[in-house]
N, C-alpha and C positions, 0 to 999 in steps of 0.2 A: 435287280432293284437299283434305283438311282439315289445318289447322295449329293447334296450341294455342299461345297466346301470353300474356305477362304484361303488366303495366303499367309495367315498369322496363326499363332498358337498361344493359348492362355490369355486372350484379350476379351474380357467379359463385355466390354462396351461395344465391340464390333457388331454391326448389323448387316454387313454386306457379304453375301455368299454367292458370288457370280459364276463359280465354276461347278460343272456337273459331271459326275463320274458314274459309269455303269458298273455295277458290282455283280460279278458272276462267280468269283471265287475268293478265297481268303486273301490272296496276294493283292487283289484289286482293293479290298477294304484296307489292307495294311498301308497302302500308299496314301489313301485319303485320310485315315485316322491319325496321321502325323500332324494334321492341321485341324483347327476348330471347324466343326461341320454340323450339318443338319440333315435330317432324313426326309426332306421335302424339297419341292421347287417353289420359289417365291418370285412374284412379279417385281419389277423395278418400282420404287416408290420414293416419296419425299419424307424426310424426317422433320422434326419440329422446327428446325431452322430453315426449312424449305429447300434443303439440298437434295438433289437426286441421288438415290442410292441404288446401285445395281444389285439385283437379287436381294431385295430388302426384307430381312427376316422380321415378320410380325404376323399376328393372327389375321390382320386385315388383308395382307398381301399374299396369304397362303394360296397357292395355285393347285398343287396336287401332290400326292405321295403314294408310293407303292412299297413303303417300308414303315414298320411300326417300331420305334425305338423305346426302350425302357431301361431304367437305371436301378441297380441294386448296390447300396453302400453298406448294408447291414447295420444301419443306424436308425433308431426309431424316430419317426416324424412327430410322435406325440411329445409335446414339450414337458409333460408331467411324468412321463414314464422313465424308469431307470434304464441303464444301458442294456442292450441285448446281450445275453450271455453267450459265450463261444459255442455252446451246444446247439444254439439256434441259428448260428450263422449259415447263410445259404451260399451255394456254389452253382455254377451252370448245370451241374448234374441234377440239382433240385429243380431247376427250371425245366429241364428235360422230363423229369418225372411228373411235374405238374401239367405239362403240355405234351403228352406222349405222341410220338410219331409226327411232331411238328418240327420243320426245319428252321434253324436260326443261326446267326453269327454271334460271336462274343468278342469284344475288345476289352481287355482289362484296363481300368482307368489309371490315371497318372498317380493316384494315391493308393493303389492296390498294395496291400500288405505293408502299409506305412502308418505310423502313429500320426493322429491328427486331432486337434482340439482336445488334447489330454486323454484321448481314447486309444486303446490298444490297437495294434495293427490287425487288419482283418481283410477278407476278400471284398474287392470292390470292382464291379464290372458293368459294362453296357451290353444290352441285348438288342439285336437287330432282327426283327421278324419280317421276312419278305411277305408281301400281300399278293394274293391271287388276282385281286381286282384293285386297281388304283382308286384313291378317294380324292375328290376335288372339293368336298364340303368340309370346312374346318371343324364344324360342330359334330358331324358324323365321325370324323377322324378322332376327335377328343373323346367321344362317347365310346368308341371301340377300345381306345387305350384304357379307359376306366373299367370296362368290362373285363379286359384281359388282366388288369391289375387285381380286380376283385377275386380272381382265382388264385393269385399268388401275391398276397399283401406285402411281401418283402420288397416288392418294387416300390421305389420312391414315389409318394403321391404328389410330390412337387414337380414331377417331370411329365405331366399329362397334357399340357397344352400343345397347340399346333406349332408354336414358335420355339419349342425347346431345342437347345443346341448342346453338343458335347464338346468339351475341351479336347484339343489334340494331345497326343502322347508322343514323346520324343522317339521312343523305340516301341512301336505298337506290338502287342502280343495278341494275335488273332486266332480264334478257333472256329470251326464250323461243325454244327451238329445236324446231321442229315435227318430227313423225315419225309413222309409221304405227303403231308398236308402243309399248306400255308396257314398262318394263324387265323385269318378271317374264315377259312374253310372250317377249321377246327371249332371256332366259336359259334359258327352257324349250326353246328350239330347240336340241337337243343338237348338231346338226351345222350350227350357224349358219355361213354362208359369210362370207368376207371380200370384201365387194363393191367394185366399182370406185369410186374416190374415197377409199377407206380402206386400200387394199392397201399402198401404200408406207409410210405412217405405221405401220400395224399391224405389218408385217414388220420394219421398222427397230427398232421397240420390242421385238419378240420376239427379234430377233437379239441385242440388248443383254442381254436376260434370260438367254438360254442361254449366252452368252459368260461372263457373271458366274458362272454355275453350273458350267460345264464347262471354261472356259478354251480354250486353243488347242493344248494338248499332244497331243490326239488328235482324232478326227473326230466326236465325240459331238455337239458343239454344231452343227456344220454339218448333220449328219444330222437333228437335231431341227428345224432351220430349214427344210430342204427338205420335211420332213413337214408342217410348218405351212403351207408355201406351197401345198400341194395344196388348201387351203380357198379360195384366191383365185378369184373368179368375176368376169370371165373370168380365166384364168391369166396370171401375169406371164411375160414372156419370160425365157429363161436369162440374157440379157445384163442385164436389169433386176435379176433376183435376185442375180446376181454383183456388180453395182454396189452394191446395198444391203448385201450381206454384207461386201464389202471395206471399205466406209465404216465399218461397225460394228466390224470388226476393228481398223481404224486408231484409232478412238476408244478402244477397249478397251486397246490397247497404250500409247497416249500419255497417257491420263487415268486410267482405272480401275486398270490394272496398276501404274502408277507411284505410286499413292497409298500412302503408308507404312503406312496402317492396313488395306490390302486383304489379305485372306487368300486366297492362291491356291488353286484347286481341289485341286492336288496336296497342298499342306500341309493343307488343310481335311480331305481324305479320309484323310490319314495320321494325323490326330488320333484317339487312342483315347478315345472317349467312353464312360464307364462309368455304370452306373445310379446309382452313388454320388454323381454330380453332381446328381442330383435329390433334394432333401430329402424325408424321409418326410412332413413337413407344412410348409406355407409360412409359417413363423414364424421369429423370431429364434433360438429353440432348435433348430428343424429345420435351419436354415442352418448353425448352429455345428456340429451333429453331422455334416452332410454334409462340411463343410470339414475336420473332424477326421479323417474316414475317408479323405479324399483326401490329407491331410497327416500321416499316421501317422509318429510319431517325428520330427516337424518342429517342434512347438510345445509349450512347457511354461510353466507359470506358477508363480512362487514368491512367497508372501506376503511383503511387505516389500521385495522386490527387483524384481518386475514380470515381464514376458513375456520369454521366450527363444526364439530361432529357430535351428535347426540348419542350418548352411550347407553341410554335407557334411564339414566338418572340425572345427567347433567350435560350441558353443552360444553365441550372441551375445545379450547383454542389450540388446535393441533392439526397441522397440515398432514402429518403422517397418518393420522387416523382416517382421514378422508382418502388418502392414497391407498391405505390398506383395504378400505371398504370397496374402492374401485377395482383393486386387484381381485378381491373376492367376487365381485360382480362379473368380471371377465372369466373367472373360473366357471361360474354358473353358465355363462354363455358358451364356453367351450364344451361343457357337458351336454348342453342342449344341441350344439352342432353335431356332436358324436351321435346323439340319439336320433337326430333328423337323418343323418347319413345312413344309420343302421336300418331305419324304418322306411326309407325312401322306396316308393312302389313304382316310380316312373323315372325316365331320364330327366324329365323337367324338374321334379322334386329333388332328384339327386344333384342336379346342377345347382339348384338354389341352396341346398344344404352345404355343398362344397364351397360355394361362394361365401356363405356365412362363416364357415369354418376358417377360410383364409382371412376373412376380415377380422375375426376374433383374434387369430394368431398375431396379426399385425397390431391390433389394439393393445396387446400385452407388452409391447416394447416400451421402454422408459420414456422415449420421446413422445409416444402417442398417449401414454398415461398423463403426462404433463399437458399435452394439447387438449385432452378431454377436460381436465380440471380448469384450464384457461377458459374454455367455452362455457363451463358450468357456472363460473362465478357470477356473471350478470343474471343468470336464471334464478339464482338463490339469494341474491343480495337483499339484505334487510338494513333498515336504518339503525344506527347505533343506539337510538333511543328505545328500541324494542327490547334490548338486552336487559334482563332483570328489571323489567318495567314496573312490577308491583313490589315496592320496597317493603311491604308487610309480609312477604313470603320469605321464609328461611329454609333453604334446601338442606336436607340431611340424607345419609345413606338409606334410611328406612322410609323416607317420604318427605313431603314438603310441609313445613309447619306454617299455619296462618297465625301470625303473631297477634292478630286481633282477637282470636278465640283460644289460641294455644293448642289447637287441634292439628293432628297429622293427617295428610291426605296423600294419595298416590302421585307419583311423578307424572308430569305432563309436559311434552315438548313445547306446547303453546305458551307455557310460562316463561320460556326463554331464560331459564336459570343457568347462568354460566359459572356459578360458584356452588360449592357444596361443603358442608361442615365435615370435620374429620370424624365426628361421632354423631350418634342419634341420642335424643334426650332420654334419660332414665334416672332412677334414684340411687343407683349403685355408688357407694362412697360418699353420699350426701353428708353423713355425720362428720367425716374427716374434713370435707370442704368447709362446713360451717364452723368447725373447731379452728381451722386456720383463719377464717374471717374474724372470729372473736379475738384471736391473738393479734391479727393484723391491725384491727381498729382499736386495740386496747380496750375491748368490751364496750365501745361507744356504739350503742344500738342505733342511734340516729344516723351516725356516719355509715354504719353497715347498711342500713336501709337505703341511704342516698347512693352508696356505691352500687347497690343492686339496680336501682333505677337508672343510674348512669350506664351500667353494663347492659341494661335492656335497650337503651338508646343505641348502643353499639351494634345491636342485632338488626336494627331497622335500616333499610336501604333508602333513606330519604332524610335530608337535612331539615330537621324540625326545630333544632336549637343551634344557632350559628355560634358555636363555642369551640375554643381550644381548651381542653382539659389539661391542667398542669398538676401533676402529683409530685410533691417534693418532700424532702426530708433527708436526714443523714443516711449514709450507706448502711445496708444491713437491716433496713426497716421492712423488707418484704415487698416493696413496690414492683421489683422485677419479677418476683415469683407470681404475684397477683396478675400482672398484665400478661406475662408470657404464658401462664396457664390458660388464660382466655384465648390468647393468640393461637396456641396449639389446637384448642377445641374448635374454634371457628374455621379452621382449615383454609379453604380458598378465599373466604370472606375477609381474612386478615392480611394486612401487608405492613411494610415498614417504609419509612423515609429516613434520611439522615437528619438528625436534629439541626444540622447546619443549614438545611433548607429554610428553616424558620428565622434565620438570622440575617442581619444586614450583610450584603455582598458575599453570598455563598460562592464557593469555587466550583460546585458540581453543576451538571447540566439539569436545569430546572425542568425543561420539557420532558426529558426522559423519565425523571423521577415522578413527575406529576402523572405521567401515563400509567404508572404502576398503581395509582389510586383509583383507576377506573373500575366502577362497580364494586369497590370494596366497602366493607361496613366499619371495620376498625383499622385505623392506621396508627402504628406506634412509632414514636421517635424517642430515642434514649440518650440521656446524659449530655447536657450542654456544658462546655467549659465555663468556669466562673468568669463573670464580667461580660459575657456576650450580650449584645443588644438584639431584641426581638424586632424583626422587620414587619411593619404594619401591613405592607403590601402582600407579603407571603401569608401573613396571618389571615387576611381577608380572603385570599385565594383558597386557603385550605379549610376555612370555616364559614363558608357562605353558600348560597344557592346559585351564585353567578356561574355561568359556564366556564369550564377550565379548558384552556388551549394546551394540548399536549402532543407529544410525538414519540411513538415507540421507535426503537432502533430499527433502521432499514424499512420503516413503513411511512406512509403519508401522514402528515399532521391531521389531527381531528379534534373536535370539540365535544365535551360531554358535561352533563349536569352532575355535580358531585353528589355522592350518596354516603359519604363516610363521616365518622367522628374521629378527630385527631386527638391522641393522648400523648403528651410529653411527660415522661417520668424522669426526674433529675434530682441530683443532690443540691444544685444551685439554681435559684430562680433567675431567669434572664432579665436584663434591664429593659424597661419600656421607655422609649424616648419621646412618647407623645402623651398629652393629657386629653386627647380626643375621646369623647364619651363613647363613640362607636367602637373604638378599639377596646376600651376597658369593659364594655358590655359583653364582648366576645370571650373574655378570659374567666375561666373557673379555676380557682386555686384550691387544691385539697392538701392540707397538711397531714403528714404521716409521721407518727412518733414512736412506733414500735421498734424494738431492737432484738433481732433474732441472731445476730452475729455472736458466735461463741456459746450459744445456748446449748444446754444439754440435749443430746439427741438430734442435733442439727443435721439435716439431710442435704447433701450436695445436689444441685440441679433439681431442687424440689418442684419447680414449675412442671418439668417433664414428668416427674413422678406423680404429681397431682393429676395431670392430664390423662395419664395411663390408668391410675386407680379410680379417679372420680370424674373422668371426662364427661360422661353422660349426665352426671349430677350437676356439674358446672354449667353445662348447656341448659339444663332444666331450670336452674337458678336464674340464668340470664333471660330465658324466655319468660319466666314469671315476672321478672323486672320489666320486660318490654310490655307485657300485658297490663301491668299496674300503671305504667307510664301512659299507655294509650287510653286506659279507662279513666285516668285523671284529667283527660283533656289536654294531654301533652305538656303538663306542668312539671317543672323540675325545680323545686324549692330547696335551696341549700340549707343544711343545718347550721346552727350557730358557729361551730368551729370553722366551717368553710367560709361563712360570711365574714367572720372576724379576720380570717387569713386574707381574704380578698381586699378588705378595707385597709389592712396593714400594708399589703403589697402595693396598693394604689397610692397610699400616702407616702410610702418609701420612695416611689418613683415620680412623685410630683416635684420635679426639679425646679419649676418656676416658683412654686410656693416656698421651697427651701431657700432659693436665692432672695426672694422678696423679704422673707422673714429674717435672714442673716444680714442682708446688706441694705435694705431700703425701709423707708417710712412712708406710709400712705396718708396723704391729705388731699382733699378735693382740689384745693387751689395750688398745690405744690407743682413745681416744674423741674425738669432735669434735662440737660443736654443729652440728646439721643446717643451721640458717639461716645460720650463719657460713660453712660449707663451700660452700653454694650461692652466697652472696654473693661469695666468693673466685673461684668458677668464673666468674661473670659478669664480674668485673674482669679475669680472665685472658683471656676472650674479647675484651674491649675492647682489651686490649694487643696481641693478635696478629691482630685483625680476623676472628675466627672467629664463626660463627653461634651464637647463644645458645639452648640448648634450654630447654624449660619445666621447672619444678621437678619435675613428675610424670615427665617423660622422664629427667631427671637421676637421680631416685630409682630408676627402673626399671633403668637401666643399671648403677648402682652395685650394686644387689642382684644383677644378673646376673654382676657381677664377683666376687661372693662376700662382699661386706660386709653387715653387719647393721644394720638401722634399728630403733631402739627408742624407745618413749615412756618418759619419766621424769618425776618430780615437777618437776625443773628445766627440762624441755623435751625436745624430740626430739633424739636423738643418733645418730651413726654409730659403730659399733664395728668396729675393725680398721684404723683409719687416723687420722692427725691432720695438720693443716697444718704445713708446715716452719716452723722457728723464726723465720726471717726473714719468713715470710708469715703469722704468727699474728695474728689480730685480738684486740683486747682481750677478755679473759675467754674466749678460744677453747678453751683446753684444760682438762680436768678433772684 
């Protein structure tokens, strides 16, 4: 036999094998095996860089071979299988038993009896079968390799192509096993007998194969075993056959079946393998399309937000869930590939099955999982507006509630619900919740009803009242308990922002915080420091129907229509620096006067306790409020205590009225120098510790109050007012 070799050792990237050696004895092979070598002759050819390579190793330049090389590392090529136990490790003696009276050479590989990749040292060797007739067709050559390996599956299935090379060994250990036949002669004997000396080993190996394939649930494996036993010459006795079979069954039950990665024949055969598992082309795009077909209504991508996966109840913003689903898909593909290879009835179908198997193995690499996901994104992209598009649907673990009717229906991926409540509605614990509400509202039934309506609004994913709800009162009045209990119950629908975001000149990143409000229903902000001023711009941003521009960390900026109600609960009302009607129309102020602090039987973290004891009841109470609110035509009429608090709050923050009342007199014909009036305003602010507006803001507000600003030869003046006599500056009045 002839072997082509190079002048290097251990160089995987080398493709040039220009030297040819005739192998007649072990010493001939020993000289060649010291270098990287191949068991074929190759034509000269050009590589991808158009460089001429002598003896260019590739499937395309394959010329001929009169030697069939195979590799045995005693390592499973099945990525899901556990390590091969020592009792099953093969040696050249086992090869001899599998191919009786066939001549071959052995070269022990460079990693023979060495630990590698965390696996124990074990026999590793290369087999060189001389051929009776040389082969010049690469496909025929590959086919013969596969047939030979089918008889002895311990041979590496990754060493079956016509361009396979072996690494050289520094000090080659070579053995020769003599025989009457060459391997091609042996394989052509269609009814090759299992001869004496090979019977027990061959039958034991065959028993293991059929047990893996059929299991022990029926008699198929044993029937196949007995059929194979008919080839034994001379025949084995029934006692010997039974002993071999029982030993194989014991090993199957104790080792193979116990392996957590083993797929039983029953499970394997029950799997529904669809053609959609096989991509139309073996590329990143082809794999992405195949996965999409198998995962219909399971994956979507939203620019600026990322990947979503439908769990059966909710669309989760979680890349790892998509990755896990794709891993599961490749596992199904792997099972299908095994099934195809086992059931192949022709060389053509066998080749297709093996090509698919190799493709699937490559797709299970991390880099290719990521590549598939990259190509998947544009295929499943949906507009951000599709998410939670029906604001009157509230998703819960038991189903989706239509707030217009209060009825529960089954989950539907087409609803694109990306949020889900922590509980489902029920009446358990309703008495305790209502008892808390009575104490929280000081038995004010009108306030309790209003809070239920307001809580119903918080269930709706659409801004129908452009309000900021401010609940205020002394500490210990239950506002944290009330709001946090609802927060726990609403689950994904509830979120928080820092109260500072509502104030003038916040230090936090507005874009990132605003992104957290996307598709939320209830947004809580807790406790403002005393004296903080409300920012009218932030107020409008958080309580209107205008699109919000936001940016999640490490994602592209995006715009969305707000769906939430913002609730600020605080001990101190923020100052409002504007008298603009639009701003004040957005504010709802709810006074809370209860006092739970130090009360007998006070429960720590009562909000959490309530959500656990009465969670379903709290949600039912909120849903009832939503239904009432919708039925009323979306009207939210505040009770007297709330209206009085809002009027008092507005009057307290009417800084211009306070200034005019304290420092000015209004007369239609009166005039006042503009500079002096503004200077007096600044002094007044210093006296009472009030924020000083700019001269432009001061001017704008006075004009809005009906006063006239006019330029004169003596300077700018105001018409319609003058400073009080005891507050007149020198030369202040005309």
